[in-house]
mmCIF entry with sequence, helices, sheets and N, C-alpha, C, O atoms, coordinates in Angstrom:
data_MODEL
# 
_entry.id   MODEL 
# 
_entity.id                         1 
_entity.type                       polymer 
_entity.pdbx_number_of_molecules   1 
# 
_entity_poly.entity_id                      1 
_entity_poly.type                           'polypeptide(L)' 
_entity_poly.nstd_linkage                   no 
_entity_poly.nstd_monomer                   no 
_entity_poly.pdbx_seq_one_letter_code       MTTARRLRPVIDRVFAFDDAPAAYRHHASGEAFGKVVIAVKRG 
_entity_poly.pdbx_seq_one_letter_code_can   MTTARRLRPVIDRVFAFDDAPAAYRHHASGEAFGKVVIAVKRG 
_entity_poly.pdbx_strand_id                 A 
# 
loop_
_entity_poly_seq.entity_id 
_entity_poly_seq.num 
_entity_poly_seq.mon_id 
_entity_poly_seq.hetero 
1 1  MET n 
1 2  THR n 
1 3  THR n 
1 4  ALA n 
1 5  ARG n 
1 6  ARG n 
1 7  LEU n 
1 8  ARG n 
1 9  PRO n 
1 10 VAL n 
1 11 ILE n 
1 12 ASP n 
1 13 ARG n 
1 14 VAL n 
1 15 PHE n 
1 16 ALA n 
1 17 PHE n 
1 18 ASP n 
1 19 ASP n 
1 20 ALA n 
1 21 PRO n 
1 22 ALA n 
1 23 ALA n 
1 24 TYR n 
1 25 ARG n 
1 26 HIS n 
1 27 HIS n 
1 28 ALA n 
1 29 SER n 
1 30 GLY n 
1 31 GLU n 
1 32 ALA n 
1 33 PHE n 
1 34 GLY n 
1 35 LYS n 
1 36 VAL n 
1 37 VAL n 
1 38 ILE n 
1 39 ALA n 
1 40 VAL n 
1 41 LYS n 
1 42 ARG n 
1 43 GLY n 
# 
_struct_asym.id          A 
_struct_asym.entity_id   1 
# 
loop_
_struct_conf.conf_type_id 
_struct_conf.id 
_struct_conf.pdbx_PDB_helix_id 
_struct_conf.beg_label_comp_id 
_struct_conf.beg_label_asym_id 
_struct_conf.beg_label_seq_id 
_struct_conf.pdbx_beg_PDB_ins_code 
_struct_conf.end_label_comp_id 
_struct_conf.end_label_asym_id 
_struct_conf.end_label_seq_id 
_struct_conf.pdbx_end_PDB_ins_code 
_struct_conf.beg_auth_comp_id 
_struct_conf.beg_auth_asym_id 
_struct_conf.beg_auth_seq_id 
_struct_conf.end_auth_comp_id 
_struct_conf.end_auth_asym_id 
_struct_conf.end_auth_seq_id 
_struct_conf.pdbx_PDB_helix_class 
_struct_conf.details 
_struct_conf.pdbx_PDB_helix_length 
HELX_P HELX_P1 AA1 PHE A 17 ? ASP A 19 ? PHE A 17 ASP A 19 5 ? 3  
HELX_P HELX_P2 AA2 ALA A 20 ? SER A 29 ? ALA A 20 SER A 29 1 ? 10 
# 
_struct_conf_type.id          HELX_P 
_struct_conf_type.criteria    ? 
_struct_conf_type.reference   ? 
# 
_struct_sheet.id               AA1 
_struct_sheet.type             ? 
_struct_sheet.number_strands   2 
_struct_sheet.details          ? 
# 
_struct_sheet_order.sheet_id     AA1 
_struct_sheet_order.range_id_1   1 
_struct_sheet_order.range_id_2   2 
_struct_sheet_order.offset       ? 
_struct_sheet_order.sense        parallel 
# 
loop_
_struct_sheet_range.sheet_id 
_struct_sheet_range.id 
_struct_sheet_range.beg_label_comp_id 
_struct_sheet_range.beg_label_asym_id 
_struct_sheet_range.beg_label_seq_id 
_struct_sheet_range.pdbx_beg_PDB_ins_code 
_struct_sheet_range.end_label_comp_id 
_struct_sheet_range.end_label_asym_id 
_struct_sheet_range.end_label_seq_id 
_struct_sheet_range.pdbx_end_PDB_ins_code 
_struct_sheet_range.beg_auth_comp_id 
_struct_sheet_range.beg_auth_asym_id 
_struct_sheet_range.beg_auth_seq_id 
_struct_sheet_range.end_auth_comp_id 
_struct_sheet_range.end_auth_asym_id 
_struct_sheet_range.end_auth_seq_id 
AA1 1 ILE A 11 ? ALA A 16 ? ILE A 11 ALA A 16 
AA1 2 LYS A 35 ? ALA A 39 ? LYS A 35 ALA A 39 
# 
loop_
_atom_site.group_PDB 
_atom_site.id 
_atom_site.type_symbol 
_atom_site.label_atom_id 
_atom_site.label_alt_id 
_atom_site.label_comp_id 
_atom_site.label_asym_id 
_atom_site.label_entity_id 
_atom_site.label_seq_id 
_atom_site.pdbx_PDB_ins_code 
_atom_site.Cartn_x 
_atom_site.Cartn_y 
_atom_site.Cartn_z 
_atom_site.occupancy 
_atom_site.B_iso_or_equiv 
_atom_site.pdbx_formal_charge 
_atom_site.auth_seq_id 
_atom_site.auth_comp_id 
_atom_site.auth_asym_id 
_atom_site.auth_atom_id 
_atom_site.pdbx_PDB_model_num 
ATOM 1   N N  . MET A 1 1  ? 10.311  28.236 -2.300 1.00 0.00 ? 1  MET A N  1 
ATOM 2   C CA . MET A 1 1  ? 8.892   28.253 -2.809 1.00 0.00 ? 1  MET A CA 1 
ATOM 3   C C  . MET A 1 1  ? 8.248   26.965 -2.289 1.00 0.00 ? 1  MET A C  1 
ATOM 4   O O  . MET A 1 1  ? 8.843   25.887 -2.292 1.00 0.00 ? 1  MET A O  1 
ATOM 5   N N  . THR A 1 2  ? 7.070   27.128 -1.868 1.00 0.00 ? 2  THR A N  1 
ATOM 6   C CA . THR A 1 2  ? 6.239   25.946 -1.369 1.00 0.00 ? 2  THR A CA 1 
ATOM 7   C C  . THR A 1 2  ? 5.155   25.621 -2.461 1.00 0.00 ? 2  THR A C  1 
ATOM 8   O O  . THR A 1 2  ? 4.460   26.501 -2.969 1.00 0.00 ? 2  THR A O  1 
ATOM 9   N N  . THR A 1 3  ? 5.065   24.286 -2.782 1.00 0.00 ? 3  THR A N  1 
ATOM 10  C CA . THR A 1 3  ? 4.008   23.845 -3.629 1.00 0.00 ? 3  THR A CA 1 
ATOM 11  C C  . THR A 1 3  ? 2.820   23.471 -2.846 1.00 0.00 ? 3  THR A C  1 
ATOM 12  O O  . THR A 1 3  ? 2.927   22.755 -1.850 1.00 0.00 ? 3  THR A O  1 
ATOM 13  N N  . ALA A 1 4  ? 1.669   23.938 -3.268 1.00 0.00 ? 4  ALA A N  1 
ATOM 14  C CA . ALA A 1 4  ? 0.423   23.572 -2.671 1.00 0.00 ? 4  ALA A CA 1 
ATOM 15  C C  . ALA A 1 4  ? 0.010   22.154 -2.888 1.00 0.00 ? 4  ALA A C  1 
ATOM 16  O O  . ALA A 1 4  ? -0.109  21.721 -4.035 1.00 0.00 ? 4  ALA A O  1 
ATOM 17  N N  . ARG A 1 5  ? -0.229  21.355 -1.760 1.00 0.00 ? 5  ARG A N  1 
ATOM 18  C CA . ARG A 1 5  ? -0.487  19.952 -1.906 1.00 0.00 ? 5  ARG A CA 1 
ATOM 19  C C  . ARG A 1 5  ? -1.697  19.695 -1.103 1.00 0.00 ? 5  ARG A C  1 
ATOM 20  O O  . ARG A 1 5  ? -1.892  20.408 -0.118 1.00 0.00 ? 5  ARG A O  1 
ATOM 21  N N  . ARG A 1 6  ? -2.489  18.812 -1.390 1.00 0.00 ? 6  ARG A N  1 
ATOM 22  C CA . ARG A 1 6  ? -3.669  18.413 -0.661 1.00 0.00 ? 6  ARG A CA 1 
ATOM 23  C C  . ARG A 1 6  ? -3.303  17.083 0.137  1.00 0.00 ? 6  ARG A C  1 
ATOM 24  O O  . ARG A 1 6  ? -2.727  16.117 -0.364 1.00 0.00 ? 6  ARG A O  1 
ATOM 25  N N  . LEU A 1 7  ? -3.724  17.187 1.444  1.00 0.00 ? 7  LEU A N  1 
ATOM 26  C CA . LEU A 1 7  ? -3.620  15.982 2.292  1.00 0.00 ? 7  LEU A CA 1 
ATOM 27  C C  . LEU A 1 7  ? -4.740  14.937 2.046  1.00 0.00 ? 7  LEU A C  1 
ATOM 28  O O  . LEU A 1 7  ? -5.907  15.292 1.880  1.00 0.00 ? 7  LEU A O  1 
ATOM 29  N N  . ARG A 1 8  ? -4.379  13.723 2.028  1.00 0.00 ? 8  ARG A N  1 
ATOM 30  C CA . ARG A 1 8  ? -5.456  12.643 1.879  1.00 0.00 ? 8  ARG A CA 1 
ATOM 31  C C  . ARG A 1 8  ? -5.457  11.822 3.113  1.00 0.00 ? 8  ARG A C  1 
ATOM 32  O O  . ARG A 1 8  ? -4.403  11.254 3.403  1.00 0.00 ? 8  ARG A O  1 
ATOM 33  N N  . PRO A 1 9  ? -6.510  11.677 3.894  1.00 0.00 ? 9  PRO A N  1 
ATOM 34  C CA . PRO A 1 9  ? -6.555  10.883 5.112  1.00 0.00 ? 9  PRO A CA 1 
ATOM 35  C C  . PRO A 1 9  ? -6.415  9.423  4.734  1.00 0.00 ? 9  PRO A C  1 
ATOM 36  O O  . PRO A 1 9  ? -6.715  9.023  3.609  1.00 0.00 ? 9  PRO A O  1 
ATOM 37  N N  . VAL A 1 10 ? -5.970  8.660  5.657  1.00 0.00 ? 10 VAL A N  1 
ATOM 38  C CA . VAL A 1 10 ? -5.968  7.286  5.513  1.00 0.00 ? 10 VAL A CA 1 
ATOM 39  C C  . VAL A 1 10 ? -7.072  6.737  6.170  1.00 0.00 ? 10 VAL A C  1 
ATOM 40  O O  . VAL A 1 10 ? -7.296  6.954  7.360  1.00 0.00 ? 10 VAL A O  1 
ATOM 41  N N  . ILE A 1 11 ? -7.882  5.929  5.347  1.00 0.00 ? 11 ILE A N  1 
ATOM 42  C CA . ILE A 1 11 ? -9.146  5.293  5.791  1.00 0.00 ? 11 ILE A CA 1 
ATOM 43  C C  . ILE A 1 11 ? -8.862  3.813  6.073  1.00 0.00 ? 11 ILE A C  1 
ATOM 44  O O  . ILE A 1 11 ? -8.516  3.028  5.191  1.00 0.00 ? 11 ILE A O  1 
ATOM 45  N N  . ASP A 1 12 ? -9.029  3.486  7.357  1.00 0.00 ? 12 ASP A N  1 
ATOM 46  C CA . ASP A 1 12 ? -8.788  2.094  7.785  1.00 0.00 ? 12 ASP A CA 1 
ATOM 47  C C  . ASP A 1 12 ? -9.905  1.207  7.377  1.00 0.00 ? 12 ASP A C  1 
ATOM 48  O O  . ASP A 1 12 ? -9.667  0.117  6.857  1.00 0.00 ? 12 ASP A O  1 
ATOM 49  N N  . ARG A 1 13 ? -11.102 1.624  7.588  1.00 0.00 ? 13 ARG A N  1 
ATOM 50  C CA . ARG A 1 13 ? -12.258 0.790  7.363  1.00 0.00 ? 13 ARG A CA 1 
ATOM 51  C C  . ARG A 1 13 ? -13.510 1.683  7.170  1.00 0.00 ? 13 ARG A C  1 
ATOM 52  O O  . ARG A 1 13 ? -13.581 2.782  7.720  1.00 0.00 ? 13 ARG A O  1 
ATOM 53  N N  . VAL A 1 14 ? -14.462 1.212  6.408  1.00 0.00 ? 14 VAL A N  1 
ATOM 54  C CA . VAL A 1 14 ? -15.775 1.862  6.244  1.00 0.00 ? 14 VAL A CA 1 
ATOM 55  C C  . VAL A 1 14 ? -16.863 0.946  6.697  1.00 0.00 ? 14 VAL A C  1 
ATOM 56  O O  . VAL A 1 14 ? -16.922 -0.202 6.257  1.00 0.00 ? 14 VAL A O  1 
ATOM 57  N N  . PHE A 1 15 ? -17.744 1.418  7.578  1.00 0.00 ? 15 PHE A N  1 
ATOM 58  C CA . PHE A 1 15 ? -18.796 0.668  8.142  1.00 0.00 ? 15 PHE A CA 1 
ATOM 59  C C  . PHE A 1 15 ? -20.252 1.241  7.574  1.00 0.00 ? 15 PHE A C  1 
ATOM 60  O O  . PHE A 1 15 ? -20.407 2.415  7.236  1.00 0.00 ? 15 PHE A O  1 
ATOM 61  N N  . ALA A 1 16 ? -21.148 0.370  7.531  1.00 0.00 ? 16 ALA A N  1 
ATOM 62  C CA . ALA A 1 16 ? -22.564 0.915  7.094  1.00 0.00 ? 16 ALA A CA 1 
ATOM 63  C C  . ALA A 1 16 ? -23.070 1.647  8.394  1.00 0.00 ? 16 ALA A C  1 
ATOM 64  O O  . ALA A 1 16 ? -22.553 1.457  9.494  1.00 0.00 ? 16 ALA A O  1 
ATOM 65  N N  . PHE A 1 17 ? -24.059 2.446  8.185  1.00 0.00 ? 17 PHE A N  1 
ATOM 66  C CA . PHE A 1 17 ? -24.660 3.090  9.337  1.00 0.00 ? 17 PHE A CA 1 
ATOM 67  C C  . PHE A 1 17 ? -25.150 2.138  10.336 1.00 0.00 ? 17 PHE A C  1 
ATOM 68  O O  . PHE A 1 17 ? -24.949 2.337  11.534 1.00 0.00 ? 17 PHE A O  1 
ATOM 69  N N  . ASP A 1 18 ? -25.837 1.028  9.865  1.00 0.00 ? 18 ASP A N  1 
ATOM 70  C CA . ASP A 1 18 ? -26.407 0.061  10.833 1.00 0.00 ? 18 ASP A CA 1 
ATOM 71  C C  . ASP A 1 18 ? -25.218 -0.583 11.650 1.00 0.00 ? 18 ASP A C  1 
ATOM 72  O O  . ASP A 1 18 ? -25.459 -1.084 12.748 1.00 0.00 ? 18 ASP A O  1 
ATOM 73  N N  . ASP A 1 19 ? -24.000 -0.577 11.157 1.00 0.00 ? 19 ASP A N  1 
ATOM 74  C CA . ASP A 1 19 ? -22.949 -1.212 11.956 1.00 0.00 ? 19 ASP A CA 1 
ATOM 75  C C  . ASP A 1 19 ? -22.170 -0.196 12.743 1.00 0.00 ? 19 ASP A C  1 
ATOM 76  O O  . ASP A 1 19 ? -20.994 -0.395 13.047 1.00 0.00 ? 19 ASP A O  1 
ATOM 77  N N  . ALA A 1 20 ? -22.816 0.877  13.066 1.00 0.00 ? 20 ALA A N  1 
ATOM 78  C CA . ALA A 1 20 ? -22.058 1.898  13.883 1.00 0.00 ? 20 ALA A CA 1 
ATOM 79  C C  . ALA A 1 20 ? -21.523 1.357  15.267 1.00 0.00 ? 20 ALA A C  1 
ATOM 80  O O  . ALA A 1 20 ? -20.410 1.732  15.636 1.00 0.00 ? 20 ALA A O  1 
ATOM 81  N N  . PRO A 1 21 ? -22.229 0.531  16.014 1.00 0.00 ? 21 PRO A N  1 
ATOM 82  C CA . PRO A 1 21 ? -21.646 -0.045 17.091 1.00 0.00 ? 21 PRO A CA 1 
ATOM 83  C C  . PRO A 1 21 ? -20.343 -0.772 16.922 1.00 0.00 ? 21 PRO A C  1 
ATOM 84  O O  . PRO A 1 21 ? -19.415 -0.645 17.721 1.00 0.00 ? 21 PRO A O  1 
ATOM 85  N N  . ALA A 1 22 ? -20.301 -1.560 15.828 1.00 0.00 ? 22 ALA A N  1 
ATOM 86  C CA . ALA A 1 22 ? -19.038 -2.249 15.520 1.00 0.00 ? 22 ALA A CA 1 
ATOM 87  C C  . ALA A 1 22 ? -17.955 -1.258 15.090 1.00 0.00 ? 22 ALA A C  1 
ATOM 88  O O  . ALA A 1 22 ? -16.784 -1.437 15.426 1.00 0.00 ? 22 ALA A O  1 
ATOM 89  N N  . ALA A 1 23 ? -18.307 -0.302 14.414 1.00 0.00 ? 23 ALA A N  1 
ATOM 90  C CA . ALA A 1 23 ? -17.338 0.880  14.075 1.00 0.00 ? 23 ALA A CA 1 
ATOM 91  C C  . ALA A 1 23 ? -16.729 1.344  15.376 1.00 0.00 ? 23 ALA A C  1 
ATOM 92  O O  . ALA A 1 23 ? -15.507 1.439  15.493 1.00 0.00 ? 23 ALA A O  1 
ATOM 93  N N  . TYR A 1 24 ? -17.560 1.633  16.351 1.00 0.00 ? 24 TYR A N  1 
ATOM 94  C CA . TYR A 1 24 ? -17.106 2.231  17.557 1.00 0.00 ? 24 TYR A CA 1 
ATOM 95  C C  . TYR A 1 24 ? -16.148 1.186  18.303 1.00 0.00 ? 24 TYR A C  1 
ATOM 96  O O  . TYR A 1 24 ? -15.082 1.527  18.815 1.00 0.00 ? 24 TYR A O  1 
ATOM 97  N N  . ARG A 1 25 ? -16.607 -0.031 18.309 1.00 0.00 ? 25 ARG A N  1 
ATOM 98  C CA . ARG A 1 25 ? -15.718 -1.027 18.981 1.00 0.00 ? 25 ARG A CA 1 
ATOM 99  C C  . ARG A 1 25 ? -14.344 -1.182 18.230 1.00 0.00 ? 25 ARG A C  1 
ATOM 100 O O  . ARG A 1 25 ? -13.309 -1.400 18.859 1.00 0.00 ? 25 ARG A O  1 
ATOM 101 N N  . HIS A 1 26 ? -14.373 -1.067 16.901 1.00 0.00 ? 26 HIS A N  1 
ATOM 102 C CA . HIS A 1 26 ? -13.075 -1.138 16.179 1.00 0.00 ? 26 HIS A CA 1 
ATOM 103 C C  . HIS A 1 26 ? -12.250 0.052  16.485 1.00 0.00 ? 26 HIS A C  1 
ATOM 104 O O  . HIS A 1 26 ? -11.059 -0.112 16.753 1.00 0.00 ? 26 HIS A O  1 
ATOM 105 N N  . HIS A 1 27 ? -12.722 1.119  16.473 1.00 0.00 ? 27 HIS A N  1 
ATOM 106 C CA . HIS A 1 27 ? -11.987 2.323  16.885 1.00 0.00 ? 27 HIS A CA 1 
ATOM 107 C C  . HIS A 1 27 ? -11.481 2.293  18.343 1.00 0.00 ? 27 HIS A C  1 
ATOM 108 O O  . HIS A 1 27 ? -10.319 2.616  18.591 1.00 0.00 ? 27 HIS A O  1 
ATOM 109 N N  . ALA A 1 28 ? -12.319 1.918  19.287 1.00 0.00 ? 28 ALA A N  1 
ATOM 110 C CA . ALA A 1 28 ? -11.916 1.784  20.639 1.00 0.00 ? 28 ALA A CA 1 
ATOM 111 C C  . ALA A 1 28 ? -10.958 0.704  20.912 1.00 0.00 ? 28 ALA A C  1 
ATOM 112 O O  . ALA A 1 28 ? -10.311 0.705  21.960 1.00 0.00 ? 28 ALA A O  1 
ATOM 113 N N  . SER A 1 29 ? -10.839 -0.158 20.081 1.00 0.00 ? 29 SER A N  1 
ATOM 114 C CA . SER A 1 29 ? -9.908  -1.376 20.237 1.00 0.00 ? 29 SER A CA 1 
ATOM 115 C C  . SER A 1 29 ? -8.410  -0.858 20.156 1.00 0.00 ? 29 SER A C  1 
ATOM 116 O O  . SER A 1 29 ? -7.500  -1.435 20.751 1.00 0.00 ? 29 SER A O  1 
ATOM 117 N N  . GLY A 1 30 ? -8.235  0.186  19.435 1.00 0.00 ? 30 GLY A N  1 
ATOM 118 C CA . GLY A 1 30 ? -6.928  0.721  19.100 1.00 0.00 ? 30 GLY A CA 1 
ATOM 119 C C  . GLY A 1 30 ? -6.243  0.012  17.930 1.00 0.00 ? 30 GLY A C  1 
ATOM 120 O O  . GLY A 1 30 ? -5.067  0.247  17.654 1.00 0.00 ? 30 GLY A O  1 
ATOM 121 N N  . GLU A 1 31 ? -6.995  -0.862 17.243 1.00 0.00 ? 31 GLU A N  1 
ATOM 122 C CA . GLU A 1 31 ? -6.394  -1.613 16.084 1.00 0.00 ? 31 GLU A CA 1 
ATOM 123 C C  . GLU A 1 31 ? -6.497  -0.740 14.755 1.00 0.00 ? 31 GLU A C  1 
ATOM 124 O O  . GLU A 1 31 ? -5.801  -1.006 13.775 1.00 0.00 ? 31 GLU A O  1 
ATOM 125 N N  . ALA A 1 32 ? -7.364  0.270  14.774 1.00 0.00 ? 32 ALA A N  1 
ATOM 126 C CA . ALA A 1 32 ? -7.463  1.115  13.607 1.00 0.00 ? 32 ALA A CA 1 
ATOM 127 C C  . ALA A 1 32 ? -6.153  1.842  13.396 1.00 0.00 ? 32 ALA A C  1 
ATOM 128 O O  . ALA A 1 32 ? -5.527  2.449  14.265 1.00 0.00 ? 32 ALA A O  1 
ATOM 129 N N  . PHE A 1 33 ? -5.822  1.696  12.117 1.00 0.00 ? 33 PHE A N  1 
ATOM 130 C CA . PHE A 1 33 ? -4.551  2.502  11.680 1.00 0.00 ? 33 PHE A CA 1 
ATOM 131 C C  . PHE A 1 33 ? -4.850  3.891  11.254 1.00 0.00 ? 33 PHE A C  1 
ATOM 132 O O  . PHE A 1 33 ? -4.085  4.824  11.499 1.00 0.00 ? 33 PHE A O  1 
ATOM 133 N N  . GLY A 1 34 ? -6.037  4.027  10.576 1.00 0.00 ? 34 GLY A N  1 
ATOM 134 C CA . GLY A 1 34 ? -6.389  5.269  10.019 1.00 0.00 ? 34 GLY A CA 1 
ATOM 135 C C  . GLY A 1 34 ? -7.855  5.755  10.557 1.00 0.00 ? 34 GLY A C  1 
ATOM 136 O O  . GLY A 1 34 ? -8.250  5.413  11.672 1.00 0.00 ? 34 GLY A O  1 
ATOM 137 N N  . LYS A 1 35 ? -8.556  6.496  9.770  1.00 0.00 ? 35 LYS A N  1 
ATOM 138 C CA . LYS A 1 35 ? -9.936  6.828  10.081 1.00 0.00 ? 35 LYS A CA 1 
ATOM 139 C C  . LYS A 1 35 ? -10.888 5.731  9.952  1.00 0.00 ? 35 LYS A C  1 
ATOM 140 O O  . LYS A 1 35 ? -10.756 4.857  9.095  1.00 0.00 ? 35 LYS A O  1 
ATOM 141 N N  . VAL A 1 36 ? -11.832 5.765  10.782 1.00 0.00 ? 36 VAL A N  1 
ATOM 142 C CA . VAL A 1 36 ? -12.957 4.793  10.771 1.00 0.00 ? 36 VAL A CA 1 
ATOM 143 C C  . VAL A 1 36 ? -14.138 5.569  10.256 1.00 0.00 ? 36 VAL A C  1 
ATOM 144 O O  . VAL A 1 36 ? -14.543 6.547  10.885 1.00 0.00 ? 36 VAL A O  1 
ATOM 145 N N  . VAL A 1 37 ? -14.710 5.172  9.133  1.00 0.00 ? 37 VAL A N  1 
ATOM 146 C CA . VAL A 1 37 ? -15.747 5.799  8.466  1.00 0.00 ? 37 VAL A CA 1 
ATOM 147 C C  . VAL A 1 37 ? -17.049 5.157  8.667  1.00 0.00 ? 37 VAL A C  1 
ATOM 148 O O  . VAL A 1 37 ? -17.130 3.939  8.503  1.00 0.00 ? 37 VAL A O  1 
ATOM 149 N N  . ILE A 1 38 ? -18.138 5.884  9.023  1.00 0.00 ? 38 ILE A N  1 
ATOM 150 C CA . ILE A 1 38 ? -19.540 5.373  8.991  1.00 0.00 ? 38 ILE A CA 1 
ATOM 151 C C  . ILE A 1 38 ? -20.197 5.982  7.822  1.00 0.00 ? 38 ILE A C  1 
ATOM 152 O O  . ILE A 1 38 ? -20.390 7.197  7.770  1.00 0.00 ? 38 ILE A O  1 
ATOM 153 N N  . ALA A 1 39 ? -20.574 5.109  6.807  1.00 0.00 ? 39 ALA A N  1 
ATOM 154 C CA . ALA A 1 39 ? -21.299 5.564  5.623  1.00 0.00 ? 39 ALA A CA 1 
ATOM 155 C C  . ALA A 1 39 ? -22.800 5.695  5.937  1.00 0.00 ? 39 ALA A C  1 
ATOM 156 O O  . ALA A 1 39 ? -23.450 4.886  6.599  1.00 0.00 ? 39 ALA A O  1 
ATOM 157 N N  . VAL A 1 40 ? -23.269 6.845  5.363  1.00 0.00 ? 40 VAL A N  1 
ATOM 158 C CA . VAL A 1 40 ? -24.637 7.122  5.556  1.00 0.00 ? 40 VAL A CA 1 
ATOM 159 C C  . VAL A 1 40 ? -25.369 7.309  4.079  1.00 0.00 ? 40 VAL A C  1 
ATOM 160 O O  . VAL A 1 40 ? -24.963 8.127  3.253  1.00 0.00 ? 40 VAL A O  1 
ATOM 161 N N  . LYS A 1 41 ? -26.387 6.525  3.886  1.00 0.00 ? 41 LYS A N  1 
ATOM 162 C CA . LYS A 1 41 ? -27.046 6.616  2.545  1.00 0.00 ? 41 LYS A CA 1 
ATOM 163 C C  . LYS A 1 41 ? -27.840 7.930  2.336  1.00 0.00 ? 41 LYS A C  1 
ATOM 164 O O  . LYS A 1 41 ? -28.476 8.397  3.281  1.00 0.00 ? 41 LYS A O  1 
ATOM 165 N N  . ARG A 1 42 ? -27.824 8.459  1.287  1.00 0.00 ? 42 ARG A N  1 
ATOM 166 C CA . ARG A 1 42 ? -28.654 9.628  0.989  1.00 0.00 ? 42 ARG A CA 1 
ATOM 167 C C  . ARG A 1 42 ? -29.991 9.230  0.385  1.00 0.00 ? 42 ARG A C  1 
ATOM 168 O O  . ARG A 1 42 ? -30.094 8.251  -0.355 1.00 0.00 ? 42 ARG A O  1 
ATOM 169 N N  . GLY A 1 43 ? -30.942 9.958  0.694  1.00 0.00 ? 43 GLY A N  1 
ATOM 170 C CA . GLY A 1 43 ? -32.295 9.742  0.097  1.00 0.00 ? 43 GLY A CA 1 
ATOM 171 C C  . GLY A 1 43 ? -33.235 9.024  0.895  1.00 0.00 ? 43 GLY A C  1 
ATOM 172 O O  . GLY A 1 43 ? -34.369 8.808  0.469  1.00 0.00 ? 43 GLY A O  1 
# 
């Protein structure tokens, strides 16, 4: 029998939308261990 479990992504770093170029550089450098997130404000 298999138990249903949810996967949780590993988030390496969160960048503000204005820092998207830095987020891309961080991701492209290969140093990111998990997901690189760009946060977008609502409203």
